[in-house]
N, C-alpha and C positions, 0 to 999 in steps of 0.2 A: 746539661745538669749542672748548675752552678751553685756555689755555695759561699755566704759571708759570715763573719764572726760579727752576732748581735751584741754577745756580752763575753768579755773574759772572765777569767778566774777572779781578777782584782776587783772587776764590776760586780760580779754574781756575789762576793763575799760583802761589798759594801751594802750591796741591796739586802742581803740577808738580815745584816745589822741593823738596818733601817726598820726592816720589818719586826724585828725582835723587840725593837724600841716602841713602835707603833703598838703592838700587843702588850707591852707592858703598862703603857699609857692606859688602855681599856681594861687590862684584867690584874693590875698590881700583883698579887702574889699566887695567882693561879689555883686558889683555893677552890673555887667554884665553875673552873675553866677546864676543858681539856682539848688536847690537838689530836686531831684526826686526820691521818694523812690516807688518801685514795690511792689503793692501790692501782697500778704498780709504781708509778712515777712521783706521786705526792709524797712517797714514805721518805724518799732522800731528803725533801724539804723541809717535812716535820721533823725528822731526826737532827738535822743541822740546826734548825731554828731551836729545838729542844735543848741541845748543846751548848748554843751560846746563849740561851736564857740562864742556863744552869752555871755555866762555867764564867762567863763575862758578866753577867749581871746579877747573880747570886741569889736566884729563884731555886728555893730548897727543892722544892717538887713540882712536877708536871706532869699530869697524867696525859701517856702520848698512847694512840692507839693506830690501828692500821684497818681500813676497811675496803674489803672486796665489793664491787658491784656488778661483778661479770653478769650474773643471774638477774640482774634489775636492770639491764639495759634494755632500749626498746629495740636494739639491733640484735639481740641474743641469737636468734635463730635465722638470720638473714645472709651469713657469709657462707662461703664456698667451705670454708676450714671451721671445725669445731672450736670455740674460744675454750682456752685454759683457765681457770679459777686460777687465784692468788688466796693466800691466807689472810682470813680477819683475826685480828688479834685485838679485843678490846676488852680488858679486863678491869675494868671500872663501871659502874653506874652511870648512866648518861641521864637517866630521870631527874628533872629540874635543876640541869646542870646547863652552863653555857659550853656549845660546841664549837670549834672553829675548823672547819675542813681545810685541808690543805692540799692544793695540786700544784703541779709544775705550769702546765699552759691550759690556760681557759678559751677552748674554741669555740664550740657550737653550744655548750651548756647542759648537753645531753648526758655528760657524764655526772653532773651534779646534780641533775633532775633523778639520775638512779641512787646518788649517794643520799638524797633526802628520803627516797624511799627505804634503801636499806637501812639507815640508821634506826628506823621505827621498831625496828627487831629488836633494838637494845634498850627501847625505853623512849621516854617522849623529852627530849632537851627543852628547856626554857627558851632558848634562844639559839641559832644557829647563824654562824658568820662564814665568808669564804676568804680565804686567802690562796692568791696565785702568784707565783712567779713572775708568769708572762700573761699578758690578757691581750687576746687576738680580739679587738673590740669590733671590727667590720663582719665577723664571721658567725654572729651568733643566731641560733634557731629558737632561743628561747630567751625570756626576757629575765636572765640572771646577770648580777654585775657583782663583782669581787668587793668587799669590804676593805680589804688590803690587798694592793696591788704591786708588784715590784716594779715591772716596767710593762708600757703598753706599746704594744705593736700593730702598725698598720700594714699587716701582711695581707694580701689578696688570696683568694681561695687556691690559686696553683701553688703558691709558695705554701712551705711546710717550715715550722719552729721544732728544731730536734735541740733538746737539752741534753747534754752529756755530763754524767757524775763521774769523779774520780773511782767510786766503788765499782761503776759498771764498765764505763768505757775508758777508764784510765786517765781522764783528764775532765776539769770544770770549765765548761764553755758551752755556750748556747750559740747554734748556727741558725742562720734564715735560709734556706734551701729553694732553689727555682727547679722545678721540675722540668 
């Protein structure tokens, strides 16, 4: 099993700033927009983007939520071990608002399909967009594409993209791992 660095901390930071700028172009003051990090790993990206938008681009208020999709997944009861749910935290209305789903890696698209179903429990957004840090474009099972993409990676199925965050693994780095 080998691994190589896809993105260093500096490259991740540059990409996050670019994504924040793209969000600003389309949503300006975020009055009618909410960022929703898909649990568990999308929350790190969403938190970083929110911090950049507020601290570096002067956005006064960004509604930030976290959505657990565990019980909406199509593989919920298929595994050997039981899945553990994460916490959903959406303390704002999504009804008639723009929602931007945020995740770290877009692989098959099945997590996003689950998120589309799960968000309906909180209302009916006027529009839903998708932002992913890494887009594995050749692995899609569903016709789902991101509106905002950090980096496109042509990883084959045996390869795995692993995102490490300082908050969890002690470093900001993205690896491509060969099994």
